[in-house]
Backbone as XML, in Angstrom:
<?xml version="1.0"?>
<chain id="A" units="angstrom">
  <residue number="1" name="MET">
    <atom name="N" x="2.630" y="-22.252" z="1.441"/>
    <atom name="CA" x="1.963" y="-21.137" z="2.011"/>
    <atom name="C" x="2.787" y="-19.249" z="1.995"/>
  </residue>
  <residue number="2" name="ASN">
    <atom name="N" x="4.377" y="-19.796" z="1.284"/>
    <atom name="CA" x="5.027" y="-18.321" z="1.109"/>
    <atom name="C" x="4.767" y="-17.196" z="0.263"/>
  </residue>
  <residue number="3" name="TYR">
    <atom name="N" x="3.722" y="-18.095" z="-0.780"/>
    <atom name="CA" x="3.425" y="-16.744" z="-1.829"/>
    <atom name="C" x="2.271" y="-15.761" z="-0.728"/>
  </residue>
  <residue number="4" name="ILE">
    <atom name="N" x="1.532" y="-16.528" z="-0.167"/>
    <atom name="CA" x="0.903" y="-14.982" z="0.579"/>
    <atom name="C" x="2.047" y="-14.074" z="1.416"/>
  </residue>
  <residue number="5" name="PHE">
    <atom name="N" x="3.456" y="-14.128" z="1.697"/>
    <atom name="CA" x="3.973" y="-13.289" z="2.234"/>
    <atom name="C" x="4.657" y="-12.474" z="0.773"/>
  </residue>
  <residue number="6" name="ILE">
    <atom name="N" x="4.692" y="-12.910" z="-0.331"/>
    <atom name="CA" x="4.564" y="-12.181" z="-1.441"/>
    <atom name="C" x="3.539" y="-11.264" z="-1.645"/>
  </residue>
  <residue number="7" name="LEU">
    <atom name="N" x="2.615" y="-11.782" z="-1.595"/>
    <atom name="CA" x="1.450" y="-10.980" z="-2.217"/>
    <atom name="C" x="1.262" y="-9.848" z="-0.680"/>
  </residue>
  <residue number="8" name="TYR">
    <atom name="N" x="1.534" y="-9.889" z="0.099"/>
    <atom name="CA" x="1.382" y="-8.853" z="1.061"/>
    <atom name="C" x="2.897" y="-7.873" z="0.786"/>
  </residue>
  <residue number="9" name="PHE">
    <atom name="N" x="3.995" y="-8.273" z="0.351"/>
    <atom name="CA" x="4.874" y="-7.429" z="-0.010"/>
    <atom name="C" x="4.286" y="-6.571" z="-1.223"/>
  </residue>
  <residue number="10" name="LEU">
    <atom name="N" x="4.164" y="-7.397" z="-1.915"/>
    <atom name="CA" x="3.422" y="-6.439" z="-3.111"/>
    <atom name="C" x="2.493" y="-5.678" z="-3.168"/>
  </residue>
  <residue number="11" name="ALA">
    <atom name="N" x="1.539" y="-5.857" z="-2.212"/>
    <atom name="CA" x="0.247" y="-5.397" z="-1.605"/>
    <atom name="C" x="1.334" y="-3.927" z="-0.981"/>
  </residue>
  <residue number="12" name="GLY">
    <atom name="N" x="1.696" y="-4.011" z="-0.001"/>
    <atom name="CA" x="2.616" y="-2.906" z="0.453"/>
    <atom name="C" x="3.270" y="-1.831" z="-0.744"/>
  </residue>
  <residue number="13" name="ILE">
    <atom name="N" x="3.754" y="-2.887" z="-1.127"/>
    <atom name="CA" x="4.371" y="-1.560" z="-2.383"/>
    <atom name="C" x="3.018" y="-0.710" z="-2.459"/>
  </residue>
  <residue number="14" name="LEU">
    <atom name="N" x="2.392" y="-1.704" z="-3.617"/>
    <atom name="CA" x="1.075" y="-0.814" z="-4.232"/>
    <atom name="C" x="0.211" y="0.264" z="-3.311"/>
  </residue>
  <residue number="15" name="GLN">
    <atom name="N" x="0.126" y="-0.018" z="-1.975"/>
    <atom name="CA" x="-0.626" y="0.731" z="-0.978"/>
    <atom name="C" x="0.396" y="1.555" z="-0.928"/>
  </residue>
  <residue number="16" name="ASP">
    <atom name="N" x="1.550" y="1.801" z="-0.549"/>
    <atom name="CA" x="1.841" y="2.963" z="-0.469"/>
    <atom name="C" x="2.432" y="4.118" z="-1.328"/>
  </residue>
  <residue number="17" name="PHE">
    <atom name="N" x="2.651" y="3.433" z="-2.373"/>
    <atom name="CA" x="3.250" y="3.916" z="-3.866"/>
    <atom name="C" x="1.525" y="4.549" z="-4.479"/>
  </residue>
  <residue number="18" name="LEU">
    <atom name="N" x="0.684" y="4.564" z="-3.845"/>
    <atom name="CA" x="-0.678" y="5.052" z="-3.825"/>
    <atom name="C" x="-0.902" y="6.107" z="-3.090"/>
  </residue>
  <residue number="19" name="PHE">
    <atom name="N" x="-0.524" y="6.047" z="-2.174"/>
    <atom name="CA" x="-0.925" y="6.987" z="-0.823"/>
    <atom name="C" x="0.034" y="8.095" z="-0.913"/>
  </residue>
  <residue number="20" name="THR">
    <atom name="N" x="1.548" y="8.063" z="-1.500"/>
    <atom name="CA" x="2.469" y="8.630" z="-1.258"/>
    <atom name="C" x="2.168" y="9.271" z="-2.813"/>
  </residue>
  <residue number="21" name="SER">
    <atom name="N" x="1.494" y="8.659" z="-3.734"/>
    <atom name="CA" x="0.742" y="9.642" z="-5.294"/>
    <atom name="C" x="-0.541" y="10.229" z="-4.683"/>
  </residue>
  <residue number="22" name="SER">
    <atom name="N" x="-1.455" y="10.123" z="-3.827"/>
    <atom name="CA" x="-2.359" y="11.114" z="-3.516"/>
    <atom name="C" x="-1.934" y="12.248" z="-2.591"/>
  </residue>
  <residue number="23" name="LEU">
    <atom name="N" x="-0.781" y="11.898" z="-1.570"/>
    <atom name="CA" x="-0.060" y="13.081" z="-1.463"/>
    <atom name="C" x="-0.094" y="14.290" z="-2.079"/>
  </residue>
  <residue number="24" name="ARG">
    <atom name="N" x="0.991" y="13.434" z="-3.180"/>
    <atom name="CA" x="1.100" y="14.903" z="-4.514"/>
    <atom name="C" x="0.359" y="15.249" z="-4.968"/>
  </residue>
  <residue number="25" name="LEU">
    <atom name="N" x="-0.682" y="14.207" z="-5.326"/>
    <atom name="CA" x="-1.986" y="14.904" z="-6.511"/>
    <atom name="C" x="-3.054" y="16.154" z="-5.594"/>
  </residue>
  <residue number="26" name="VAL">
    <atom name="N" x="-2.738" y="15.878" z="-3.835"/>
    <atom name="CA" x="-3.149" y="16.945" z="-3.395"/>
    <atom name="C" x="-2.444" y="18.069" z="-2.806"/>
  </residue>
  <residue number="27" name="ASN">
    <atom name="N" x="-1.308" y="17.702" z="-3.191"/>
    <atom name="CA" x="-0.527" y="19.346" z="-3.203"/>
    <atom name="C" x="-0.313" y="20.122" z="-4.372"/>
  </residue>
  <residue number="28" name="GLN">
    <atom name="N" x="-1.025" y="19.171" z="-5.652"/>
    <atom name="CA" x="-1.148" y="19.977" z="-7.137"/>
    <atom name="C" x="-3.079" y="20.449" z="-6.639"/>
  </residue>
  <residue number="29" name="GLU">
    <atom name="N" x="-3.080" y="20.014" z="-6.014"/>
    <atom name="CA" x="-4.954" y="20.214" z="-5.900"/>
    <atom name="C" x="-5.420" y="19.542" z="-7.104"/>
  </residue>
  <residue number="30" name="LEU">
    <atom name="N" x="-5.318" y="18.669" z="-7.444"/>
    <atom name="CA" x="-6.079" y="17.858" z="-8.247"/>
    <atom name="C" x="-6.933" y="16.961" z="-7.843"/>
  </residue>
  <residue number="31" name="LYS">
    <atom name="N" x="-8.385" y="16.977" z="-7.474"/>
    <atom name="CA" x="-8.819" y="16.739" z="-6.176"/>
    <atom name="C" x="-9.638" y="16.022" z="-6.486"/>
  </residue>
  <residue number="32" name="PHE">
    <atom name="N" x="-10.144" y="15.345" z="-7.877"/>
    <atom name="CA" x="-10.777" y="14.151" z="-8.523"/>
    <atom name="C" x="-9.572" y="12.943" z="-8.505"/>
  </residue>
  <residue number="33" name="ARG">
    <atom name="N" x="-8.258" y="13.974" z="-9.468"/>
    <atom name="CA" x="-7.597" y="12.683" z="-9.147"/>
    <atom name="C" x="-7.060" y="11.783" z="-7.359"/>
  </residue>
  <residue number="34" name="ALA">
    <atom name="N" x="-6.862" y="12.680" z="-6.829"/>
    <atom name="CA" x="-6.132" y="12.352" z="-5.097"/>
    <atom name="C" x="-7.737" y="12.062" z="-4.133"/>
  </residue>
  <residue number="35" name="ALA">
    <atom name="N" x="-8.914" y="12.283" z="-4.854"/>
    <atom name="CA" x="-9.688" y="11.518" z="-4.310"/>
    <atom name="C" x="-9.418" y="9.725" z="-4.584"/>
  </residue>
  <residue number="36" name="SER">
    <atom name="N" x="-9.496" y="9.739" z="-5.792"/>
    <atom name="CA" x="-9.799" y="8.658" z="-6.298"/>
    <atom name="C" x="-8.588" y="7.951" z="-5.748"/>
  </residue>
  <residue number="37" name="VAL">
    <atom name="N" x="-7.366" y="8.216" z="-6.130"/>
    <atom name="CA" x="-5.804" y="7.413" z="-5.908"/>
    <atom name="C" x="-6.549" y="6.885" z="-4.335"/>
  </residue>
  <residue number="38" name="ALA">
    <atom name="N" x="-6.574" y="8.301" z="-3.265"/>
    <atom name="CA" x="-7.082" y="7.878" z="-2.113"/>
    <atom name="C" x="-8.091" y="6.528" z="-1.773"/>
  </residue>
  <residue number="39" name="PHE">
    <atom name="N" x="-9.267" y="6.496" z="-2.295"/>
    <atom name="CA" x="-10.023" y="5.310" z="-2.811"/>
    <atom name="C" x="-9.026" y="4.042" z="-2.997"/>
  </residue>
  <residue number="40" name="LEU">
    <atom name="N" x="-8.583" y="4.545" z="-3.617"/>
    <atom name="CA" x="-7.627" y="2.819" z="-3.502"/>
    <atom name="C" x="-6.816" y="2.397" z="-3.389"/>
  </residue>
  <residue number="41" name="ASP">
    <atom name="N" x="-6.089" y="3.541" z="-2.401"/>
    <atom name="CA" x="-4.809" y="3.335" z="-1.205"/>
    <atom name="C" x="-5.923" y="2.918" z="0.030"/>
  </residue>
  <residue number="42" name="ASN">
    <atom name="N" x="-6.715" y="3.731" z="-0.043"/>
    <atom name="CA" x="-7.857" y="2.585" z="1.460"/>
    <atom name="C" x="-8.013" y="1.364" z="1.369"/>
  </residue>
  <residue number="43" name="LEU">
    <atom name="N" x="-8.971" y="0.848" z="0.138"/>
    <atom name="CA" x="-9.019" y="-0.181" z="-0.827"/>
    <atom name="C" x="-8.266" y="-1.020" z="-0.039"/>
  </residue>
  <residue number="44" name="VAL">
    <atom name="N" x="-6.878" y="-0.831" z="-0.459"/>
    <atom name="CA" x="-5.715" y="-2.002" z="-0.155"/>
    <atom name="C" x="-5.629" y="-1.892" z="1.255"/>
  </residue>
  <residue number="45" name="SER">
    <atom name="N" x="-5.100" y="-1.132" z="1.810"/>
    <atom name="CA" x="-4.525" y="-1.309" z="3.197"/>
    <atom name="C" x="-5.080" y="-1.724" z="3.805"/>
  </residue>
  <residue number="46" name="VAL">
    <atom name="N" x="-6.311" y="-1.391" z="4.190"/>
    <atom name="CA" x="-7.741" y="-2.496" z="5.012"/>
    <atom name="C" x="-8.155" y="-3.614" z="4.244"/>
  </residue>
  <residue number="47" name="GLY">
    <atom name="N" x="-7.792" y="-4.074" z="3.060"/>
    <atom name="CA" x="-8.171" y="-5.353" z="2.951"/>
    <atom name="C" x="-7.152" y="-5.819" z="3.705"/>
  </residue>
  <residue number="48" name="VAL">
    <atom name="N" x="-5.382" y="-5.329" z="3.313"/>
    <atom name="CA" x="-4.914" y="-6.074" z="3.975"/>
    <atom name="C" x="-4.893" y="-6.516" z="4.956"/>
  </residue>
  <residue number="49" name="LEU">
    <atom name="N" x="-4.817" y="-5.683" z="5.738"/>
    <atom name="CA" x="-5.111" y="-5.856" z="7.414"/>
    <atom name="C" x="-5.946" y="-6.686" z="7.738"/>
  </residue>
  <residue number="50" name="TYR">
    <atom name="N" x="-7.413" y="-6.406" z="7.027"/>
    <atom name="CA" x="-8.626" y="-7.141" z="7.458"/>
    <atom name="C" x="-7.858" y="-8.498" z="7.151"/>
  </residue>
  <residue number="51" name="ASN">
    <atom name="N" x="-6.995" y="-9.055" z="6.024"/>
    <atom name="CA" x="-6.726" y="-10.687" z="5.779"/>
    <atom name="C" x="-5.550" y="-11.230" z="6.925"/>
  </residue>
  <residue number="52" name="ILE">
    <atom name="N" x="-4.833" y="-9.859" z="7.566"/>
    <atom name="CA" x="-3.514" y="-10.497" z="7.950"/>
    <atom name="C" x="-4.539" y="-10.958" z="9.310"/>
  </residue>
  <residue number="53" name="LEU">
    <atom name="N" x="-5.399" y="-10.313" z="9.816"/>
    <atom name="CA" x="-6.296" y="-10.091" z="11.501"/>
    <atom name="C" x="-7.035" y="-11.077" z="11.214"/>
  </residue>
  <residue number="54" name="THR">
    <atom name="N" x="-7.520" y="-11.803" z="9.913"/>
    <atom name="CA" x="-8.358" y="-12.915" z="10.178"/>
    <atom name="C" x="-7.872" y="-14.210" z="9.743"/>
  </residue>
  <residue number="55" name="LYS">
    <atom name="N" x="-7.454" y="-14.459" z="8.517"/>
    <atom name="CA" x="-6.828" y="-15.316" z="8.379"/>
    <atom name="C" x="-5.300" y="-15.762" z="8.564"/>
  </residue>
  <residue number="56" name="LEU">
    <atom name="N" x="-5.110" y="-15.358" z="9.286"/>
    <atom name="CA" x="-3.770" y="-16.211" z="9.555"/>
    <atom name="C" x="-3.650" y="-16.116" z="11.588"/>
  </residue>
  <residue number="57" name="ASP">
    <atom name="N" x="-2.848" y="-17.112" z="12.306"/>
    <atom name="CA" x="-2.486" y="-17.638" z="12.864"/>
    <atom name="C" x="-1.772" y="-16.025" z="13.305"/>
  </residue>
  <residue number="58" name="ASN">
    <atom name="N" x="-1.107" y="-16.331" z="14.787"/>
    <atom name="CA" x="-0.654" y="-15.872" z="16.022"/>
    <atom name="C" x="0.593" y="-15.024" z="15.222"/>
  </residue>
  <residue number="59" name="GLU">
    <atom name="N" x="1.223" y="-16.993" z="15.211"/>
    <atom name="CA" x="2.930" y="-16.975" z="14.736"/>
    <atom name="C" x="3.014" y="-16.230" z="13.251"/>
  </residue>
  <residue number="60" name="ARG">
    <atom name="N" x="1.865" y="-16.309" z="12.484"/>
    <atom name="CA" x="2.420" y="-15.883" z="10.478"/>
    <atom name="C" x="1.645" y="-14.178" z="10.487"/>
  </residue>
  <residue number="61" name="SER">
    <atom name="N" x="0.503" y="-14.183" z="11.755"/>
    <atom name="CA" x="0.538" y="-12.249" z="11.417"/>
    <atom name="C" x="1.587" y="-11.484" z="11.787"/>
  </residue>
  <residue number="62" name="MET">
    <atom name="N" x="2.451" y="-12.048" z="12.673"/>
    <atom name="CA" x="3.806" y="-10.682" z="12.323"/>
    <atom name="C" x="4.561" y="-10.954" z="11.726"/>
  </residue>
  <residue number="63" name="ILE">
    <atom name="N" x="4.603" y="-11.943" z="11.400"/>
    <atom name="CA" x="5.653" y="-12.362" z="9.710"/>
    <atom name="C" x="4.520" y="-11.146" z="8.878"/>
  </residue>
  <residue number="64" name="ALA">
    <atom name="N" x="3.698" y="-11.545" z="8.674"/>
    <atom name="CA" x="2.868" y="-10.920" z="7.776"/>
    <atom name="C" x="3.202" y="-9.240" z="7.368"/>
  </residue>
  <residue number="65" name="ILE">
    <atom name="N" x="2.922" y="-8.632" z="8.951"/>
    <atom name="CA" x="2.582" y="-7.553" z="9.253"/>
    <atom name="C" x="3.516" y="-6.807" z="9.174"/>
  </residue>
  <residue number="66" name="ILE">
    <atom name="N" x="5.033" y="-7.462" z="9.343"/>
    <atom name="CA" x="6.171" y="-7.575" z="8.937"/>
    <atom name="C" x="7.063" y="-6.898" z="7.801"/>
  </residue>
  <residue number="67" name="ILE">
    <atom name="N" x="6.562" y="-8.235" z="6.426"/>
    <atom name="CA" x="6.859" y="-8.110" z="5.469"/>
    <atom name="C" x="5.645" y="-6.962" z="4.958"/>
  </residue>
  <residue number="68" name="TYR">
    <atom name="N" x="4.689" y="-7.055" z="4.971"/>
    <atom name="CA" x="4.250" y="-5.787" z="4.739"/>
    <atom name="C" x="4.608" y="-4.430" z="4.824"/>
  </residue>
  <residue number="69" name="SER">
    <atom name="N" x="5.162" y="-4.310" z="6.299"/>
    <atom name="CA" x="5.616" y="-2.484" z="6.039"/>
    <atom name="C" x="6.715" y="-2.648" z="5.339"/>
  </residue>
  <residue number="70" name="LEU">
    <atom name="N" x="7.065" y="-3.751" z="5.216"/>
    <atom name="CA" x="8.765" y="-3.383" z="4.435"/>
    <atom name="C" x="8.176" y="-3.364" z="2.567"/>
  </residue>
  <residue number="71" name="GLY">
    <atom name="N" x="7.471" y="-3.543" z="2.295"/>
    <atom name="CA" x="6.161" y="-3.518" z="0.887"/>
    <atom name="C" x="6.414" y="-1.892" z="1.169"/>
  </residue>
  <residue number="72" name="VAL">
    <atom name="N" x="5.306" y="-1.923" z="2.248"/>
    <atom name="CA" x="5.318" y="-0.578" z="2.125"/>
    <atom name="C" x="5.999" y="0.596" z="2.133"/>
  </residue>
  <residue number="73" name="GLY">
    <atom name="N" x="7.286" y="0.248" z="3.139"/>
    <atom name="CA" x="8.444" y="1.307" z="2.985"/>
    <atom name="C" x="9.570" y="1.473" z="1.412"/>
  </residue>
  <residue number="74" name="THR">
    <atom name="N" x="8.782" y="0.269" z="0.730"/>
    <atom name="CA" x="9.594" y="-0.112" z="-0.522"/>
    <atom name="C" x="8.535" y="1.209" z="-1.604"/>
  </residue>
  <residue number="75" name="GLY">
    <atom name="N" x="7.283" y="0.996" z="-1.132"/>
    <atom name="CA" x="6.248" y="1.642" z="-2.247"/>
    <atom name="C" x="6.895" y="3.239" z="-1.565"/>
  </residue>
  <residue number="76" name="THR">
    <atom name="N" x="6.966" y="3.673" z="-1.063"/>
    <atom name="CA" x="7.139" y="5.309" z="-0.555"/>
    <atom name="C" x="8.362" y="5.666" z="-1.632"/>
  </residue>
  <residue number="77" name="TYR">
    <atom name="N" x="9.718" y="4.379" z="-1.289"/>
    <atom name="CA" x="10.731" y="5.090" z="-2.601"/>
    <atom name="C" x="10.512" y="5.029" z="-3.471"/>
  </residue>
  <residue number="78" name="CYS">
    <atom name="N" x="9.417" y="3.996" z="-3.600"/>
    <atom name="CA" x="9.035" y="3.631" z="-5.738"/>
    <atom name="C" x="8.106" y="5.041" z="-5.782"/>
  </residue>
  <residue number="79" name="ALA">
    <atom name="N" x="7.468" y="5.348" z="-4.899"/>
    <atom name="CA" x="6.661" y="6.415" z="-5.093"/>
    <atom name="C" x="7.057" y="8.023" z="-5.534"/>
  </residue>
  <residue number="80" name="MET">
    <atom name="N" x="7.839" y="8.143" z="-5.000"/>
    <atom name="CA" x="9.028" y="9.176" z="-4.786"/>
    <atom name="C" x="9.893" y="9.344" z="-6.071"/>
  </residue>
  <residue number="81" name="LYS">
    <atom name="N" x="10.387" y="8.114" z="-5.951"/>
    <atom name="CA" x="11.695" y="7.910" z="-7.090"/>
    <atom name="C" x="10.272" y="8.278" z="-8.431"/>
  </residue>
  <residue number="82" name="PHE">
    <atom name="N" x="9.901" y="7.672" z="-8.884"/>
    <atom name="CA" x="8.925" y="7.237" z="-9.990"/>
    <atom name="C" x="7.229" y="8.132" z="-9.516"/>
  </residue>
  <residue number="83" name="LYS">
    <atom name="N" x="7.568" y="9.397" z="-10.803"/>
    <atom name="CA" x="6.115" y="10.095" z="-10.566"/>
    <atom name="C" x="4.990" y="10.207" z="-11.536"/>
  </residue>
  <residue number="84" name="LEU">
    <atom name="N" x="3.950" y="9.065" z="-11.558"/>
    <atom name="CA" x="3.339" y="8.479" z="-12.376"/>
    <atom name="C" x="2.063" y="9.179" z="-12.575"/>
  </residue>
  <residue number="85" name="PHE">
    <atom name="N" x="1.597" y="9.732" z="-11.353"/>
    <atom name="CA" x="-0.075" y="10.206" z="-11.355"/>
    <atom name="C" x="1.026" y="11.724" z="-10.945"/>
  </residue>
  <residue number="86" name="GLU">
    <atom name="N" x="1.523" y="12.438" z="-11.551"/>
    <atom name="CA" x="1.767" y="14.220" z="-12.244"/>
    <atom name="C" x="1.496" y="14.590" z="-12.766"/>
  </residue>
  <residue number="87" name="LYS">
    <atom name="N" x="1.173" y="15.423" z="-12.968"/>
    <atom name="CA" x="-0.318" y="16.420" z="-13.988"/>
    <atom name="C" x="1.022" y="16.413" z="-15.685"/>
  </residue>
</chain>
């Protein structure tokens, strides 16, 4: 069952990488790219949170949220370090 926590961590990285990238695209006024990346960001974040709240029991839900949040922090760092969606 620990593999699910790894997936939450990776999803957190992806989610915040997309979020930070969409902010950069908005700043550059790349409207369609920003909207597309924001859409993907929302799919990941809502999907993960829905899964955590509906599929896990109370004990594992808090651990999953913490692991997901660690992934989000890592995603922010990665998005600031590696600028993939720039012009």
